[in-house]
N, C-alpha and C positions, 0 to 999 in steps of 0.2 A: 646940210652936208649930205652927199650921196652916201647911202648904204655901202659897207666894206663887205665884199663877198669873201667870206672866210672858210678856210679849211683847218680842221683840227687833227693832228696826227696822234697815235696812241690813244685812240678815243675810249678805250676799254680801260685804260689805266686810271689811278686815282686822280691826277691832274687833269686828265683828258675828260673824265666825267664831270669834275668840278667846273672846268671852263665851260662845257655844254650847258650847265646849269646856269652859269653866270651870263651867258650869251642871251639867254631868255628874257633876261631883264634889261638888256642894253639895246636900245633901238638904232644904235649906229651899225649894227652888224646884221647880216644876212648869211646865216650859216648853210653852205651849200655842199661841203665835202668832209667826209670823216674817212680816216685810214687807220688800219692796224697791220700788224706784222703777218697775220694769218686771216683768211677770209672769215667773215662773220655773217651768217645768215639772217639775223633778226635785224628789223629795222630800229634805228635810233633817231628819234625826232624826225620821223618819217625819212630818213636817209639809210640805205644799206651801205655799211662801210665798206671800203675797197682797200686794195693794196697801194702801196706808194708808187704809183705810176704817173706818167705825163697826163694821162686821161683824167686822173683824180684832181689834178691841180690846174688843169687847162683853163677853167673859168673863174678862178679865184683871184683876188687882189693881194692876199696875205695869208701866210701859214703860220700858225702857232704850233710849236714842236716842244712837248715835254716827254722824251722817250729815253732811248739809250743812245751813247754816241754812234753806234753802228747804224741805226736807224736815222739819226739826225744827219749823216753823211749821204744816205740815200736820197733823203729828203733835199739836202742843200745841192745836189748834182742836178736834180731835176727843176728845183726853183732857180738856179743859175741859168739854166738852159732856157727856161720860160720867161725869165725875168721877173720873178716874183718875190716880194718882200717876205721876210721871215723873222719871227719872234722866236728865240731859243732859250727854254727854261731848263734843258737837258744838263746834267752835271756829270762829273767824272771824266772829263777829257784829259788827255796826256798834253805835256808842252807842245809835241809835234802836232797833235791834232787841233790845238788852240791856234797855231801858226797856219794851218790849212784853212781854218775858218776865216781868219784874216784874208787870205787869199780869195776866198769866195766873195768876200765883202767889197772887193774891188769891182765886182759885177753887179752886185745888188745890195740894197739897204738891209743890214742885219742888226737886230738888237738882241744882245745876249747877256744874260744875267743868271748867276747862280741862285739868285732868290729875287722874286718880283715884288715882294713886299716894300712899300714905301718907308715903313719903320725900320727894316733891316737895312735898307741903302742908307738911311739916315745914320743908323748905327755904325755903318762902315766909314762913312764921312767923319763921324766923331772919333772912330778908332785911329783914324788917319792923323787928326788934329792932336789927339792925346800922345801918340807915338811920337810925332815930330816935337812935342812940347815937353815930353818928359826925358827925352835924351838917352844917353848910353847908361846911366845909373839903374834904369829899369829893365828888369828881365820881363817876359811876357809868356803867356799861355792862353789857350783856347780850349772850351769845353762845349760840347754839344750833345743834345739828347734828341733822338727822333724814334718813332715807332719801329717794331722789330721787322717790319717788311722792307725797311730801307737797306739796300745792299751796299751802296758805296760809302766809304768813310775815308778821311773826314768828309763831311758834307759839302756841297758846294757853297753853302752860305758860310761854314768855317773857313773855307779856302778864300773866299771874298774877303772876310774879316783879316785873315793872315796877310792878304795883299794890302789892305788898309794899313797895318802894321809896317810891312816893308816899304810902302809908298811914303809913309811919314818919316822913316828913315833914309829915304832916298836909296833904297837898295834893291837888288833883283830879288823878287819873291821866291823864285825856286832855290836861290842860294841861302834863304832864310828859313827853309822848311826844316824843322827839327824832328823830333820823335813823334811817332803817331801810335797813340795807345787805343785800346777797344775795351769798353767796360771796366774802367778803373775807378775806384773809389777816390783815390788821390793819384796826382802825377805832378812832376817837378816844373818849375819855371825853367828857362833856359836862356842863353844868349841868342840861340835860334828860337823859333816859334814851335812849341810843343803842342800837340793836339791830343785831346781825348774825346772819343765818341762812344756815346751810351745808347744802346738799342734796347727799348723796353715799352711793352704795352701798345698804346695807340696815340702816343703823344705826337701832336703835330710838328713842333719844333721849338726848342729852347736853345739860346747861344749866349755865351758869357765870354767875354775878353777880360783879362786881368793883367795888370801891371804890378810889379812889386820891386822896391828897392831894398827890402829886407827890413825897412823901418815903416813902411806904409804900403798899403794896396789900393789901387784904384780898379773898380770894376764897372764894366759897361754890359748891359745885358737886353735881351729881347725875348719875349715869350708870345708864341702864336697860339690862338685859341679856336681860330676858324679858318679852314682851308680856303674860304672865299677870298680872303685878302691876297692870296697869291694869284688867283684867276682874274680877280678884278684889276690888279696891279698889270697883269699881262695884257688885258684888254685895253687898259689906259696907254700901255706902251705901245700897242698896236696902232691906235689912232694916231698917236704922235708920229710913229715910223712912217705913216702914209704920206708925210709931206717931206720925207728926207731923200737925199741923193744916196748913190751908192756909198756904203762905209760901214764900218763896225762901231756900233753904238752900245752904250751902257744905260742902265737905270740912273746912273750919276748925270749923263747928258740929259736924260729925259726930265729929271728933276732939277736941272739947272744949277748943279753945284759947282762952285768955282774951281 
């Protein structure tokens, strides 16, 4: 297989740095471009990071983006113009922004996921099955814990799991969003999906989905111990995306869930 010429945006961020580390051990990639929101003078892996410009992405086959929505749309505009594939791990998009990403996917292949972990995506699938099987008598809630540096809440992963609950009930996710709590020790179940986000320490990520009928509770959970599972998942998704036509894909497509 020909090596994939890769660009990583947000190269100074936590995930950007982690993807750079993982690329070193994956012979399928040739890292040729790094970008940041401002000029960086030092070399990283022999590359001087640049801004998000056409020149930065001109010679790449694929872009991996773990940044913030504003930056992601900068990159998407350039990627669409140059016909470059893109894997998006950025979270915190609005409903309007989600629709805009779908429009871009008519021009280029895009794989977007709030979490690139294979385990988390399996959890989402199991959440959908549980939601569909348990029916109306069970209320739900989602708890997530991340490091103190994470700004958005609920996390992209928590929202993914919420979508799993909504899909199981065959309902529109945005109509199913309930209350959003921050740093609560206890929070209620609801007919809609209630979320609680805890920010403490350097925790990589913990997520739990709970269903309750008042007589029994079903819990589904996932804990991440190494940030490499996200970067390795993103690289696996990138290899898969190289063979795809324009469209909006997810880790669910990559993992071939029904």
